[in-house]
C-alpha positions as CSV (number, residue, x, y, z in Angstrom):
1,M,-13.2,-36.5,13.9
2,A,-15.3,-36.1,10.7
3,F,-16.4,-32.7,12.1
4,G,-13.0,-31.6,13.0
5,F,-11.9,-32.1,9.5
6,L,-15.1,-30.6,8.1
7,A,-14.4,-27.4,10.4
8,L,-10.9,-27.5,9.0
9,F,-11.7,-27.2,5.2
10,G,-14.6,-25.1,6.0
11,A,-12.0,-22.5,7.7
12,I,-9.6,-23.0,4.7
13,G,-12.2,-22.7,2.0
14,Y,-13.6,-19.4,4.0
15,R,-10.2,-17.7,4.0
16,V,-9.4,-18.5,0.2
17,V,-12.9,-16.9,-0.7
18,I,-12.5,-14.0,1.6
19,G,-8.7,-13.7,0.0
20,W,-10.5,-13.3,-3.6
21,K,-13.1,-10.7,-2.4
22,S,-10.3,-8.7,-0.6
23,A,-8.1,-7.9,-3.6
24,P,-8.1,-4.3,-4.4
25,A,-9.7,-2.9,-7.4
26,E,-7.9,-1.2,-10.1
27,I,-6.1,2.0,-9.1
28,A,-5.9,4.6,-11.8
29,A,-4.5,8.2,-10.5
30,T,-2.4,11.0,-11.3
31,L,-0.4,11.9,-8.1
32,R,1.4,15.5,-8.1
33,L,5.1,15.1,-7.3
34,P,7.9,17.5,-7.2
35,K,9.1,18.6,-10.7
36,D,12.8,17.1,-10.0
37,A,11.7,14.2,-8.3
38,R,12.8,10.5,-9.0
39,V,10.4,7.7,-7.7
40,L,12.2,5.1,-6.1
41,S,9.4,2.8,-4.9
42,T,5.6,2.6,-4.5
43,S,3.4,0.4,-2.3
44,V,-0.4,0.4,-1.6
45,G,-1.9,-0.6,1.9
46,D,-4.0,0.5,4.7
47,G,-5.9,2.7,2.9
48,L,-2.8,4.6,1.6
49,I,-0.5,4.9,-1.3
50,A,3.1,5.7,-0.3
51,V,5.6,6.8,-2.8
52,T,9.1,7.0,-2.0
53,L,11.3,9.3,-3.9
54,E,14.6,11.2,-4.2
55,R,14.8,14.6,-4.6
56,G,17.7,17.0,-4.7
57,G,19.8,14.3,-2.8
58,T,17.3,13.3,0.0
59,V,14.9,10.7,0.3
60,E,11.5,10.9,1.3
61,T,8.2,9.0,1.4
62,R,4.9,10.8,0.5
63,L,1.4,9.3,1.7
64,F,-1.6,9.5,-0.4
65,D,-5.2,8.8,0.4
66,L,-6.3,5.6,-1.7
67,K,-9.7,6.9,-2.2
68,D,-9.3,10.6,-3.1
69,H,-5.6,10.6,-3.8
70,T,-5.1,13.5,-1.4
71,P,-1.7,14.0,0.4
72,R,-1.6,12.5,3.8
73,G,1.8,13.4,5.0
74,V,5.7,13.2,4.2
75,I,8.0,10.9,6.0
76,G,11.8,12.7,5.5
77,Y,15.2,10.6,6.0
78,A,18.2,11.8,7.4
79,A,21.7,10.3,8.2
80,E,22.6,9.8,11.9
81,P,25.2,12.4,13.0
């Protein structure tokens, strides 16, 4: 039983320490967006920066590489017919 408690607390401690180390470093970048774009939201995850913006009445999400800030793709949204 003592071994079980030791294993449980060891696993919890390991996850806490790994969680502290996995926090992303500070991000400082200037991303190029269209001139008339209005940023709605941003998020960072899985090596990408996602910026959702509104431009000319349409909404799109632009993806950028987290390390070198190069464009990785654009996701457009449209209403159903």
